[in-house]
N, C-alpha and C positions, 0 to 999 in steps of 0.2 A: 490728277482729277481736272476737266476742265469746268472752272461752273459759270463761264460769260456764253453762256445761251440764250439768244433774241428768237422766240416763237414770236411768229407774225401768221397771222388771218390773212387774206388771198382777197374774196370781192369784198366791196365797201372799202374796206383799208390800203389796198396797195391797187389794187383795179377799179373801175367804176363797170365794169361789162360784167355781165354772169357767163364766165364761160362754161360752165356745163349746163345751160338754158338754150346759147348757142347754138352749143355743140350737139345738141342733143335735137334740132334742128334741122341741123347739116346733114348726122346721121340719117333722121326719117326723109328727108327728098332723096338722097342716096336708099332710101330703102335698105339701110342694115336698123331699123331701129321699128319693134312690133307696133304696126298699124293700131291693135286693139290697144296699147300704153299710152299712146301717143296724145289723142285728145283726153283721155285720164289727166297726164301731166302738165297739158296745155292748162285744162282748166282748175289745176290746183293753182299754178301763177295768177292765175286771173281773181283765184278769191284771197291767197294772200297778198299782191297790187292792191284787192278792194278793200283790203282789212277784216276780210271775215273770216280769218285762220291766222292762228300766231306761229311765229316766226320758226318756234320750235316744232309743233303739228305740222308746220311747212314740212321742214327739212326731216322730220321723222315718215311724212307717207314718201317725200320724192324719194329718198334713199333704196326706200321697198320698190318702187313704180321703176327706179332706174334700172334696178338691177333684174326686174321681169323683163323690162323691153328690150334688152339684150338675150334674153334667153335662146340659144340653138345658135346664134350667131360666132362665128368666126372668130378670133381674139386676133388673126394676123387684121383682115379685115376692118377693126377697129381702130389700130394700132396705127395704120395707114390713113386711116381718114382723119386721126388725131390730128397728123403730118401733114395734111393738103389746110385742115382747116383752121390751125392753127398761127399761121399768118397773116389770116383778115383780121385775128382778136387782138396781136401786140401792141397795137397801137393804142387798146384798152385800157393796159395796164400805166397808170401814173408817173411819167418822166421822174420824182421825185424815188419813185420806190426803189430806183437801178441805184443812186445818188445816194440812197439813208444805207443800202445795205453793201455799197461799195465804205462807206466810212464805217459802220459796224466793223467788215471785213478788216479793214485795217488796225483795227482795234483788238485784234485777236477773237469776235464772237464767234463761235459756233452759230452759222445761221439753219434754221429751220424751219420751213415753209406749212401751215397747218390750215385745213382747207376742208369740210366738206363734199368741194365736188369732187370731179370725176378725175378719178387719178390719170387716165390715159390723157388727157388734155394740160393736170392741172402739173403733170410731171414737168412736160415742156416750160411750160413758165418759171418752174423753180430751176428749172438747167439757165433760162434766161435770167435769171437774177443773181444765178450765183451763189443758190440755198448749199447746204454741206448735206441737209437731210428736207424728207418731205412722207408728211402722213396727211394723206387724203383718203378720199374712199376708192375701196375699191371690191370687184364683185369678184365671183368667187368662176373659176376656170379649168377644165378639164377636159384633157385631149386636144385640147386646140380650141375649145368651143366653151360660150360662157353659162353658166348651167341656171341663173335665175335666181342664183345665192346673192348674197351679201357679205364680203365675210370685215370687215370692219364696222365703226360702230361710231365712228365721225357726225355721222346726221342725227343721232341722240342726243338727249340735254345736257348732257354731262359727258358726250364723247372726246371731245376734244381736252379737256382734265386727264380722261382714260389714257386718251394715246400719248400725252405730253409725259405721262409721271410711268405708260408703261416704256416711253421711248429713252430715259432718263437711265431709269434699272438696267437695261440691256444691256446701252451702251456703255454702262457706270459710269455717269456723269452726275450732277449734280443741278441743282437749284440754285443753290445758294445764294449765289449772284446773275441771275437771268433776270429776262426782260421780256414782255409778252404784249404785241400791238394787235390791237382789235378794235371792233365799230361798231357791234352789235350786243346781242342781249344773247345770243350763242355765244360771244365768246367771253363771257363775265366767267364762267367757270374756269377758263383757263387761264383769266387775268387775275380770278382770286387765290392761284396757287404759288406765283412763283410774288417775289418781293418788290421788282419792280414792273410800272404799270404806263402804256402810254396807248391814247384811247386817239384814233386820226377820225376826224369826218362823224363824228355820229352824231344819231337823230336827237331831238331836242329831248326826250327821255330819258335817255342813255347816256347823256352827259348831264343831266341833274344827278344820276347816280352815283356815274365815274367820280364827278367832284365831290358828291359826298362822302364817297372811300377815298379821294387825295389822291384820286389817279391824277396823271397829266392828261389833260385833254390839249390836244392839239387841231391842226387843220394843216391841207398839204402846202399853206401859204410859210408854213414857220417852222413843220416839225426838221428838216434838214439843219437850219441854224439850231433846233434844240441837241439833235441827236450829235452834232456837232461837239458842242459843247460837254457830254456827259465826259467824265471821265475811266 
């Protein structure tokens, strides 16, 4: 049973770009996202950026809107659009992310990307990063079309905790020597259920919380050196 698992958040931790928001714009421009849902999504992002809504509330609403805006769309069209979009986003992934994942791989860790972002595009980033597993937001698809329903819970406040717990149980793994990487409040539940934590580029408030829990707080400038030093 493998107990050396790295669960890593994506946006903010490994990437400076908001992959799902940028993909949303890309889909809308190509008339692949419902025109009634798009302005609501953009208004939601603005409210969050202005500090008028918490991150957890933002993600909760985002997930439902994401699924609703894709209702009736052909899944093959969305998959094709994701492949067209991703190359323009790839440079938003921090260079250290590739190096860190390679080091963990050399240390025989199983790598799992955990993101509330859209599976269609986060899956392409996971492949580039050499991840062994992916937990990301999925929408229901029936007969090749999106139904408008969301089938994962990663957008919920404890979604990441539940997702990694289910992943470990399903794959007969163990959390006994696992590690999680995150940067924000939404990652807290995931970080709390593993024995080892790395917090990268956190907000000031989350850095204070992490230090009080004796979690390792790093930046993109020293994370590679730290990961190399791990046994």
